[in-house]
N, C-alpha and C positions, 0 to 999 in steps of 0.2 A: 504494500500500499504506500501511497505517496507520503513522504515525511511530514507534510503539513498536516495530513489527516491524523496521522499517529500522534502528533503533539496535541491536537485539539480533541482527541478522544477522551481524555481524562475528565473533561467537563461533564459529558453526559454519563460515562460509566460510573463515576464516584457515587453520585446520589442514587443510582439504581442498586449498586452493591450495599449501599447503607441501609436503604429500604427493605432489601432482601434480608438482611441481618435483623433489622428492628420489627418490620411488620410482617415479613414472610415467614421466617422460621419461628415456630413456636417455643415456649419455654420447656425445658426438658421433661417436666412432669406431665405437661399436656401432650407432648409427643409420645411419651411412654403409654399414656391412657388411650392414645389413637392407635396403638399398636405399632408405632415406629421406634426407630432407634433414638436414644437421647440425644445423639449428636446430629445435628442438621447438616445438610450439604448444599453448597452453592458452586455451581459449576460454570466457569466462564470459557467459551470455546469460540474458535473463528473458522470459517470455511469459505470456499469459493463457490458462488452459486449464480449462474447465467450472467456473467460479466460484472458481478458485483462481489463485495466481501460481505458475509453474513456473520454477525457477531451475536451469540446467544448468551444470556445471563439467566440461568435456570436454578430454582431452588425447590427443595421437596417439603415446603412448609404448608400452611393452611389454605393457600390460595387467596384470591381477592374476595372480600367479604362484600358481595354485591349488594345485598339489602342495606347494609350500613353506607355503602358509597352512594347508592341512589337517594337515601334519606338525607345525606350531607348535601348532595347536589340540589335537593328540594329546598332545604334550609337556606342555602346560598342563592336561591332564585336562578340557578342555572337551567333548570327544567321545570315545567308545570308539574303539580302534584299527581294529576291523573295520566301523566306521560307513560306509554307502554314501550319499553325499550327491550332490545335483545341484550344477550349477555356481552356481546362485543361491543355494543354501544354503551353499556354500563361501564366496561373496562375502560373505554376511551375517555369517560369522564375524568379519569385520573390526570389527564393531560390539560384540563381546563385551568385557565390562569387563577392562581390563588387557591386552588384546590388542595386540601390536605386532610388526612384523616388522624394526624397525630393529635393526642389529647394533651400532651405536655412535651416540653423540650427535653431531649436526652442528648447524650454524647454522640448519637448517631444520626437522629433525624429530628424534625420538628423546629429546624432553624430558619424557616422561611424559604428554602430552596425547594420549590415544587417540581412536579413532572413536567409543568409547562416549560421550565427552563431547560430541561432535558431535551424535549421535543424541538425547541428552538435551536438547541446546539446541533442536534442531528440534522434538522433541515437546513441549517447553515452550511453543513458539509455536503449538501446536495443529496442526503439520505432520507430514510424514512423509519419509523419505529412502530412495531406491533406488540400486542400483549395477547398471550393466550393463557387461560387459567382454569384449573379443575379444583373445585372445593376439596379440601383435605389432602390434595395431592401435590400442590404447588403451582408456581407461576413461572412463565418463560417470557422474558422481554428479548425481542428480536430486532436487532438494528441492521439495516440494509444500507450499505455505503457504496458509492461508485468508486472504481479504481481509477484515479485521475490519469495515471500512466502505467499501463501494464501490457504485457504481451499475452495473447491467447491463441489456442489452436482452434481454428474455425473451419467449417466447410462452406465453400463459396457456392452459392446457388442463384438461379434465375427465378424471379417471381413476377409475372406480368411485365416483362421487359425491364425489370429493376434488379440490379445485383445486390444480393444480401448475404450475411454471414450467419451461420448458426453454430453456437459453441459445440465443439466436439464432445465435451463432458456430458452433454445432454443426450447424444445419439447412441442408440443401441445398435442400429443397423440401417442400411439404405437398400432400396429395391425399386424396381419397375413393376407397376401393377398391371393386371390384365382384367378384361371384363368379368370374368368368372370369379375373381377374388373380391369384387364389389358387392356388397349387400345392402338392402335398404333398412333404415331404422326410422319409423314413424313417417311423416310427410316429407320432411326435407333431409333428414340425417342419413348418413352412409357409414358403413363398417368395412373394414378390410380384413379379409381372411388370411391369417398367417399361421400356417402348420396346425390347423384345427382350432386356433384361438382367433377371437374377434377384437379388434381395437377400433375406436372411434376415428374417423377421418376428419381433420380440420384443414380446410383450404386456407393457406396462409394469405393468398391474395384477398379473399373475402373478408378475412379477419381484420386486415390492415386497410380496407376500404379501396383497394386497387381493382381495376377492371382489365380483363384480357380481351383481345381481339376475339370475334365470334368464333373463329375456327381453331382457337388455341384451346388446349385441354391439358390439365395438370396430370401428368402420368407417372411422376416419380415421387416416392414417398420416403420420408425420414421417420423412422420409428424412434420416438424419444421418449424418455422416462422422467418423471417429475421427482422432487424430493420425497413425496409421500408414496412413490411407487406406481402412480398412475401412468398408464402408457397410451400413447396417441400417435397417429400417423400424420405428420405434416405433409401436405400435398404441395409440391413445387413443380416448376416447369422443367428444371434441368439442374444437373450438378456439375460444376466446372472442375473444381479441385480443392485440395486441402492445403492450407498454409497458416502461418502464424501472422497475426494482425495486431497492430497496436490499438488499444482501446482509447477512444476519445469520448469523454462524458458529455452529454447534451444538456445536464442540469445547468440552469442558469442562462441557457441559450434558447432551448425550445421547451423547457419544462419537462413534465412526465408524459411520455407518449405511450399509450397502451400497446403492448406487443413488441416494443423496441427497447432494448437496454442501453445501447450506446451507438456509436458510430465509428467507423475506421476509413483510413485513406489507403486504398490499394496501390500496388506498384505502378499501375498506369495512370495514377492520379485520380481515378474515379473514387467518389465518396460511396461508401456502402453501409447500410444500417445493419447493426448487430442485433439480431432478434432475441426476444425473451420468450422462450418455448413455454415457460410456466404460465405467463400471463395470457399467451395466446390461447392455451388449453383452458384456463380458467374462464376465458370469455366465450368459449365455444359452446353453443347450445347442443350440439351433437354429443360432446363429451359429457355434458351435464346430465343429459338424458340417458346416456349409456351407463353412467355411474349410478343414477337413481334406480334404473332398472335392475343393475347388478345387485345392489343393496337389497331391493324387494325380493329378488330371487333368492339371495342367500338367507333372508329372514324366513322365508317360506319353506 
Protein backbone atom coordinates (compact mmCIF):
# COMPACT_ATOMS: atom_id res chain seq x y z
CA UNK A 1 0.00 0.00 0.00
CA UNK A 2 1.13 3.56 -0.64
CA UNK A 3 3.19 5.00 2.24
CA UNK A 4 0.75 7.91 2.69
CA UNK A 5 -2.10 5.47 3.25
CA UNK A 6 -0.08 3.51 5.82
CA UNK A 7 0.73 6.66 7.80
CA UNK A 8 -2.90 7.77 7.90
CA UNK A 9 -4.32 4.37 8.83
CA UNK A 10 -3.72 4.84 12.56
CA UNK A 11 -6.46 7.50 12.75
CA UNK A 12 -9.34 5.15 11.89
CA UNK A 13 -7.81 1.93 13.27
CA UNK A 14 -7.14 3.17 16.82
CA UNK A 15 -10.76 4.08 17.74
CA UNK A 16 -12.07 0.83 16.24
CA UNK A 17 -9.61 -1.24 18.30
CA UNK A 18 -10.41 0.76 21.45
CA UNK A 19 -14.14 0.20 20.93
CA UNK A 20 -13.57 -3.52 20.35
CA UNK A 21 -11.82 -3.74 23.73
CA UNK A 22 -14.26 -1.51 25.65
CA UNK A 23 -17.62 -2.21 24.00
CA UNK A 24 -17.14 -5.44 22.04
CA UNK A 25 -15.39 -7.91 24.33
CA UNK A 26 -17.40 -8.74 27.45
CA UNK A 27 -16.15 -9.03 31.03
CA UNK A 28 -14.55 -12.42 31.85
CA UNK A 29 -17.51 -13.54 34.01
CA UNK A 30 -20.03 -12.59 31.32
CA UNK A 31 -18.04 -14.46 28.68
CA UNK A 32 -17.84 -17.57 30.86
CA UNK A 33 -21.60 -17.43 31.49
CA UNK A 34 -22.15 -17.28 27.72
CA UNK A 35 -20.04 -20.41 27.21
CA UNK A 36 -16.99 -18.55 25.87
CA UNK A 37 -13.37 -18.47 26.90
CA UNK A 38 -12.62 -15.88 29.60
CA UNK A 39 -10.06 -14.30 27.27
CA UNK A 40 -11.50 -12.38 24.35
CA UNK A 41 -9.89 -12.21 20.93
CA UNK A 42 -9.53 -9.25 18.57
CA UNK A 43 -8.05 -10.08 15.18
CA UNK A 44 -6.59 -7.50 12.80
CA UNK A 45 -5.97 -8.79 9.26
CA UNK A 46 -5.32 -7.41 5.79
CA UNK A 47 -5.81 -8.95 2.35
CA UNK A 48 -6.06 -8.03 -1.33
CA UNK A 49 -9.55 -7.96 -2.87
CA UNK A 50 -10.53 -6.83 -6.39
CA UNK A 51 -7.89 -4.14 -6.76
CA UNK A 52 -8.25 -2.87 -3.18
CA UNK A 53 -6.77 -3.66 0.21
CA UNK A 54 -9.25 -5.07 2.73
CA UNK A 55 -8.53 -4.52 6.44
CA UNK A 56 -10.69 -6.39 8.96
CA UNK A 57 -10.97 -5.81 12.71
CA UNK A 58 -12.91 -8.73 14.16
CA UNK A 59 -13.82 -9.45 17.78
CA UNK A 60 -15.61 -12.39 19.39
CA UNK A 61 -17.57 -10.21 21.79
CA UNK A 62 -21.27 -9.57 22.36
CA UNK A 63 -21.91 -7.87 19.02
CA UNK A 64 -23.78 -4.61 18.42
CA UNK A 65 -26.61 -4.03 20.90
CA UNK A 66 -29.08 -2.96 18.19
CA UNK A 67 -32.08 -2.15 20.46
CA UNK A 68 -29.87 0.19 22.53
CA UNK A 69 -28.31 1.77 19.43
CA UNK A 70 -31.76 2.46 17.97
CA UNK A 71 -33.03 3.90 21.27
CA UNK A 72 -30.05 6.26 21.56
CA UNK A 73 -30.58 7.36 17.94
CA UNK A 74 -34.24 8.14 18.73
CA UNK A 75 -33.26 10.09 21.86
CA UNK A 76 -30.75 12.14 19.85
CA UNK A 77 -33.33 12.87 17.17
CA UNK A 78 -31.39 11.02 14.46
CA UNK A 79 -34.40 8.88 13.48
CA UNK A 80 -38.16 9.10 14.18
CA UNK A 81 -39.52 6.94 16.98
CA UNK A 82 -41.61 4.78 14.63
CA UNK A 83 -38.77 4.17 12.14
CA UNK A 84 -38.45 0.59 10.87
CA UNK A 85 -34.79 -0.15 10.20
CA UNK A 86 -32.92 -3.23 9.02
CA UNK A 87 -30.01 -4.59 11.07
CA UNK A 88 -27.55 -3.04 8.61
CA UNK A 89 -29.22 0.38 8.85
CA UNK A 90 -29.10 0.24 12.65
CA UNK A 91 -25.40 -0.69 12.55
CA UNK A 92 -24.70 2.30 10.27
CA UNK A 93 -26.19 4.63 12.90
CA UNK A 94 -22.90 4.17 14.76
CA UNK A 95 -21.31 6.40 12.10
CA UNK A 96 -23.72 9.30 12.74
CA UNK A 97 -21.99 12.53 13.93
CA UNK A 98 -21.87 12.74 17.72
CA UNK A 99 -23.27 9.25 18.23
CA UNK A 100 -21.87 7.37 21.22
CA UNK A 101 -23.01 4.47 23.40
CA UNK A 102 -20.40 5.14 26.11
CA UNK A 103 -22.06 5.81 29.48
CA UNK A 104 -18.90 7.20 31.04
CA UNK A 105 -15.37 8.18 30.08
CA UNK A 106 -12.81 5.40 30.43
CA UNK A 107 -9.16 5.02 29.55
CA UNK A 108 -10.27 3.38 26.30
CA UNK A 109 -13.38 5.15 25.00
CA UNK A 110 -15.93 7.87 25.70
CA UNK A 111 -13.46 10.66 24.96
CA UNK A 112 -15.56 12.30 22.21
CA UNK A 113 -13.89 10.53 19.26
CA UNK A 114 -16.90 8.91 17.61
CA UNK A 115 -17.20 6.53 14.69
CA UNK A 116 -18.07 9.49 12.45
CA UNK A 117 -14.43 10.56 12.77
CA UNK A 118 -13.38 7.05 11.73
CA UNK A 119 -15.67 7.13 8.68
CA UNK A 120 -14.39 10.57 7.65
CA UNK A 121 -10.78 9.37 7.94
CA UNK A 122 -11.49 6.32 5.76
CA UNK A 123 -13.43 8.39 3.22
CA UNK A 124 -10.56 10.85 3.12
CA UNK A 125 -8.33 7.99 1.97
CA UNK A 126 -10.79 7.19 -0.82
CA UNK A 127 -12.11 4.09 0.97
CA UNK A 128 -15.25 2.83 2.64
CA UNK A 129 -16.10 1.05 5.89
CA UNK A 130 -18.72 -1.61 6.66
CA UNK A 131 -20.00 -3.31 9.80
CA UNK A 132 -21.30 -6.84 10.21
CA UNK A 133 -22.38 -8.09 13.60
CA UNK A 134 -24.04 -11.17 15.11
CA UNK A 135 -25.54 -10.94 18.63
CA UNK A 136 -23.45 -12.92 21.08
CA UNK A 137 -20.82 -13.81 18.49
CA UNK A 138 -19.00 -10.56 17.77
CA UNK A 139 -18.54 -7.79 15.23
CA UNK A 140 -16.39 -7.25 12.16
CA UNK A 141 -15.37 -3.83 10.85
CA UNK A 142 -14.18 -3.99 7.24
CA UNK A 143 -12.19 -1.14 5.70
CA UNK A 144 -11.78 -1.18 1.91
CA UNK A 145 -9.01 1.09 0.65
CA UNK A 146 -7.71 1.71 -2.88
CA UNK A 147 -4.13 0.83 -3.72
CA UNK A 148 -2.90 4.19 -4.98
CA UNK A 149 0.06 2.60 -6.75
CA UNK A 150 0.24 -1.14 -7.06
CA UNK A 151 0.86 -3.78 -9.70
CA UNK A 152 -1.80 -6.41 -10.35
CA UNK A 153 -2.04 -9.46 -12.62
CA UNK A 154 -5.05 -9.03 -14.88
CA UNK A 155 -6.84 -10.59 -17.84
CA UNK A 156 -7.32 -8.08 -20.68
CA UNK A 157 -10.78 -8.51 -22.28
CA UNK A 158 -13.09 -6.77 -24.75
CA UNK A 159 -16.57 -5.70 -23.69
CA UNK A 160 -18.77 -3.86 -26.25
CA UNK A 161 -15.70 -2.52 -28.10
CA UNK A 162 -14.14 -1.38 -24.81
CA UNK A 163 -10.89 -2.79 -23.41
CA UNK A 164 -11.11 -3.81 -19.75
CA UNK A 165 -9.10 -5.73 -17.17
CA UNK A 166 -10.36 -8.44 -14.80
CA UNK A 167 -8.20 -9.30 -11.73
CA UNK A 168 -6.62 -12.74 -12.13
CA UNK A 169 -7.20 -13.47 -8.43
CA UNK A 170 -10.97 -13.59 -9.06
CA UNK A 171 -10.87 -15.89 -12.12
CA UNK A 172 -11.24 -19.65 -11.70
CA UNK A 173 -11.22 -20.54 -15.42
CA UNK A 174 -12.09 -19.20 -18.86
CA UNK A 175 -14.12 -20.88 -21.60
CA UNK A 176 -16.02 -20.42 -24.85
CA UNK A 177 -19.69 -21.25 -24.53
CA UNK A 178 -21.99 -23.09 -26.92
CA UNK A 179 -25.77 -23.02 -27.27
CA UNK A 180 -26.24 -26.36 -25.51
CA UNK A 181 -24.49 -24.95 -22.41
CA UNK A 182 -27.01 -22.11 -22.00
CA UNK A 183 -30.14 -22.63 -19.89
CA UNK A 184 -32.96 -20.22 -19.05
CA UNK A 185 -33.78 -18.99 -15.53
CA UNK A 186 -37.05 -17.10 -15.20
CA UNK A 187 -37.99 -14.50 -17.80
CA UNK A 188 -34.60 -12.96 -18.53
CA UNK A 189 -31.97 -14.91 -16.59
CA UNK A 190 -29.56 -17.44 -18.07
CA UNK A 191 -27.39 -20.15 -16.56
CA UNK A 192 -24.20 -21.75 -17.84
CA UNK A 193 -23.84 -25.51 -17.52
CA UNK A 194 -20.29 -26.48 -16.53
CA UNK A 195 -19.56 -30.17 -15.98
CA UNK A 196 -23.01 -30.85 -14.54
CA UNK A 197 -23.17 -27.71 -12.39
CA UNK A 198 -25.05 -24.49 -13.11
CA UNK A 199 -23.74 -20.97 -12.55
CA UNK A 200 -25.57 -17.69 -13.30
CA UNK A 201 -24.40 -15.69 -16.32
CA UNK A 202 -23.79 -11.96 -15.85
CA UNK A 203 -23.39 -9.92 -19.04
CA UNK A 204 -20.66 -7.39 -18.22
CA UNK A 205 -21.77 -4.99 -20.96
CA UNK A 206 -25.31 -4.88 -19.61
CA UNK A 207 -24.11 -4.47 -16.02
CA UNK A 208 -22.02 -1.44 -17.02
CA UNK A 209 -24.70 0.09 -19.25
CA UNK A 210 -22.78 -0.55 -22.49
CA UNK A 211 -24.46 -1.56 -25.75
CA UNK A 212 -23.15 -3.91 -28.41
CA UNK A 213 -23.81 -3.76 -32.14
CA UNK A 214 -26.85 -5.84 -33.10
CA UNK A 215 -24.76 -8.67 -34.59
CA UNK A 216 -22.39 -8.90 -31.62
CA UNK A 217 -22.82 -11.67 -29.06
CA UNK A 218 -20.86 -12.40 -25.89
CA UNK A 219 -19.51 -15.92 -26.35
CA UNK A 220 -16.58 -15.98 -23.93
CA UNK A 221 -17.07 -16.61 -20.23
CA UNK A 222 -14.88 -15.93 -17.21
CA UNK A 223 -15.83 -18.13 -14.28
CA UNK A 224 -15.18 -15.99 -11.20
CA UNK A 225 -15.57 -16.63 -7.49
CA UNK A 226 -16.34 -14.06 -4.79
CA UNK A 227 -14.99 -13.91 -1.24
CA UNK A 228 -18.14 -15.70 -0.02
CA UNK A 229 -17.61 -18.58 -2.46
CA UNK A 230 -20.37 -17.54 -4.87
CA UNK A 231 -19.56 -18.35 -8.49
CA UNK A 232 -20.73 -16.54 -11.60
CA UNK A 233 -19.87 -16.56 -15.32
CA UNK A 234 -18.97 -13.10 -16.60
CA UNK A 235 -19.89 -12.82 -20.29
CA UNK A 236 -17.37 -10.85 -22.38
CA UNK A 237 -16.73 -10.52 -26.11
CA UNK A 238 -13.13 -11.71 -26.26
CA UNK A 239 -9.96 -12.35 -24.26
CA UNK A 240 -6.73 -10.70 -25.45
CA UNK A 241 -3.97 -11.66 -23.04
CA UNK A 242 -2.76 -11.71 -19.47
CA UNK A 243 -0.47 -8.97 -18.20
CA UNK A 244 0.60 -6.99 -15.17
CA UNK A 245 -1.00 -3.56 -14.91
CA UNK A 246 -0.43 -0.56 -12.63
CA UNK A 247 -3.57 0.34 -10.69
CA UNK A 248 -4.72 3.95 -10.87
CA UNK A 249 -7.38 4.92 -8.33
CA UNK A 250 -10.47 6.76 -9.62
CA UNK A 251 -11.47 8.11 -6.19
CA UNK A 252 -11.50 11.89 -6.16
CA UNK A 253 -11.72 11.95 -9.97
CA UNK A 254 -14.83 9.99 -10.91
CA UNK A 255 -16.05 8.91 -7.47
CA UNK A 256 -17.44 5.42 -6.93
CA UNK A 257 -18.50 3.66 -10.15
CA UNK A 258 -20.52 0.45 -9.69
CA UNK A 259 -18.68 -2.49 -11.22
CA UNK A 260 -15.38 -0.63 -11.64
CA UNK A 261 -12.58 -0.91 -9.07
CA UNK A 262 -9.94 1.31 -10.68
CA UNK A 263 -8.26 2.08 -14.02
CA UNK A 264 -4.95 1.44 -15.72
CA UNK A 265 -2.97 2.65 -18.72
CA UNK A 266 -1.98 -0.16 -21.09
CA UNK A 267 1.29 -0.37 -23.02
CA UNK A 268 -0.27 1.15 -26.16
CA UNK A 269 -1.47 4.19 -24.21
CA UNK A 270 -5.11 3.11 -23.97
CA UNK A 271 -6.98 3.59 -20.72
CA UNK A 272 -8.70 0.44 -19.47
CA UNK A 273 -11.13 0.07 -16.59
CA UNK A 274 -10.28 -2.56 -13.96
CA UNK A 275 -13.50 -4.39 -13.16
CA UNK A 276 -14.76 -5.33 -9.71
CA UNK A 277 -16.36 -8.79 -10.18
CA UNK A 278 -17.93 -8.75 -6.70
CA UNK A 279 -19.97 -5.61 -7.28
CA UNK A 280 -20.97 -6.75 -10.79
CA UNK A 281 -22.27 -10.03 -9.37
CA UNK A 282 -23.97 -8.26 -6.45
CA UNK A 283 -25.91 -6.08 -8.91
CA UNK A 284 -26.87 -8.99 -11.18
CA UNK A 285 -30.57 -9.95 -10.92
CA UNK A 286 -29.76 -13.37 -12.40
CA UNK A 287 -27.18 -14.09 -9.68
CA UNK A 288 -29.62 -12.93 -6.99
CA UNK A 289 -32.46 -15.07 -8.39
CA UNK A 290 -30.17 -18.12 -8.66
CA UNK A 291 -28.90 -17.64 -5.09
CA UNK A 292 -32.48 -17.34 -3.77
CA UNK A 293 -33.60 -20.47 -5.63
CA UNK A 294 -30.60 -22.42 -4.37
CA UNK A 295 -31.28 -21.43 -0.73
CA UNK A 296 -34.94 -22.43 -1.07
CA UNK A 297 -33.91 -25.76 -2.59
CA UNK A 298 -31.46 -26.43 0.25
CA UNK A 299 -34.07 -25.50 2.85
CA UNK A 300 -36.59 -27.91 1.37
